[in-house]
C-alpha positions as CSV (number, residue, x, y, z in Angstrom):
1,L,52.6,22.4,23.4
2,S,52.6,18.6,23.0
3,F,49.8,16.4,24.1
4,S,50.6,12.8,24.9
5,V,47.0,11.8,25.1
6,M,43.8,12.4,23.5
7,R,40.2,11.7,23.5
8,V,39.1,9.1,21.1
9,Y,35.7,8.9,19.5
10,Q,34.7,5.6,17.9
11,E,32.3,5.0,15.1
12,L,31.3,1.7,13.4
13,L,30.9,2.3,9.6
14,P,29.5,-0.2,7.1
15,H,33.0,-1.4,5.9
16,S,35.4,0.0,8.5
17,C,35.8,1.3,12.0
18,L,36.6,5.0,12.4
19,L,38.6,6.3,15.3
20,I,38.8,10.1,15.7
21,L,41.6,11.4,17.8
22,T,41.4,14.8,19.5
23,D,43.9,16.6,21.8
24,G,43.1,15.9,25.4
25,D,44.2,17.3,28.8
26,G,47.2,15.0,29.3
27,G,45.7,13.1,32.2
28,A,44.6,9.7,30.7
29,G,47.8,8.6,29.0
30,T,47.3,6.4,26.0
31,A,44.6,4.3,27.6
32,P,41.8,5.8,25.6
33,L,43.5,4.9,22.3
34,A,44.4,1.4,23.6
35,R,40.7,0.8,24.4
36,A,39.5,2.2,21.1
37,L,42.0,0.0,19.2
38,R,40.8,-3.1,21.1
39,W,37.2,-2.1,20.3
40,A,38.0,-1.7,16.6
41,L,39.9,-5.0,16.4
42,R,36.9,-6.9,17.8
43,Y,34.9,-6.3,14.6
44,H,35.4,-8.2,11.5
45,H,36.0,-5.1,9.4
46,R,39.4,-5.3,7.7
47,R,39.9,-1.5,7.7
48,V,40.4,0.8,10.6
49,W,40.6,4.5,9.8
50,V,42.3,6.8,12.3
51,D,41.4,10.5,11.8
52,C,44.2,12.7,13.2
53,S,42.8,16.0,11.8
54,S,42.1,17.3,15.4
55,V,45.5,16.5,16.9
56,S,48.6,18.6,16.7
57,V,51.2,15.9,17.5
58,L,51.3,12.1,17.6
59,S,53.6,11.1,20.4
60,V,56.0,8.2,20.3
61,A,53.7,6.2,22.6
62,V,50.7,6.9,20.4
63,L,52.6,5.9,17.3
64,R,53.7,2.6,18.9
65,L,50.1,1.8,19.8
66,L,49.0,2.6,16.3
67,Q,51.9,0.5,14.8
68,R,50.9,-2.5,17.0
69,G,47.3,-2.1,15.9
70,A,48.4,-1.9,12.2
71,E,50.4,-5.1,12.6
72,L,47.5,-7.0,14.2
73,L,45.3,-5.9,11.3
74,R,47.9,-6.9,8.7
75,Q,48.0,-10.4,10.3
76,R,44.3,-10.6,9.7
77,G,44.5,-9.3,6.2
78,G,43.4,-5.8,7.0
79,C,45.0,-2.4,7.2
80,L,45.1,0.7,9.5
81,V,44.8,3.9,7.5
82,L,46.1,7.1,9.1
83,C,44.0,10.0,7.9
84,H,45.0,13.7,8.1
85,P,48.3,13.2,9.9
86,P,49.4,16.3,11.7
87,E,52.0,18.5,10.1
88,S,54.5,17.4,12.8
89,F,54.2,13.8,11.5
90,S,57.3,12.9,9.4
91,E,57.6,10.4,6.6
92,A,60.0,8.6,8.8
93,G,57.2,7.9,11.3
94,A,55.0,6.5,8.5
95,D,56.7,3.1,8.6
96,G,54.0,0.5,8.7
97,F,51.1,2.8,8.1
98,V,48.9,3.5,5.1
99,I,48.6,7.3,4.9
100,A,45.5,9.1,3.4
101,A,45.2,12.8,3.1
102,S,41.4,12.6,3.8
103,L,38.7,10.2,4.9
104,L,37.5,10.2,1.3
105,D,41.0,9.0,0.2
106,A,40.9,6.4,3.0
107,E,37.7,4.9,1.6
108,Q,39.7,4.1,-1.6
109,V,42.3,2.0,0.3
110,Q,41.6,-1.7,0.0
111,P,43.1,-4.3,2.4
112,P,45.4,-6.8,0.8
113,A,43.8,-9.6,-1.0
114,D,43.5,-12.9,0.8
């Protein structure tokens, strides 16, 4: 069973923004993720962590949104860190992402120096 949408929970942390993705009911499309990325990009934090531990699949549409967010962050000297990618996530899909096995590992990732 593949979910193309999710619910997205947002949390502002001292040095990053955390987005937690969870499998949804399939009715909202990628709109919740697009809203959450816009929310995260409004802050001056240079790191956005995306916790995928509660999703079984990252659809092509979700990956495109995440890649767009990662590119915008890179342009600002930041980075998007994908945490706990699902088993279905392939290394081929990792292009443009910083991958972390856990949120603890994500905390060690530093944005590129100015």
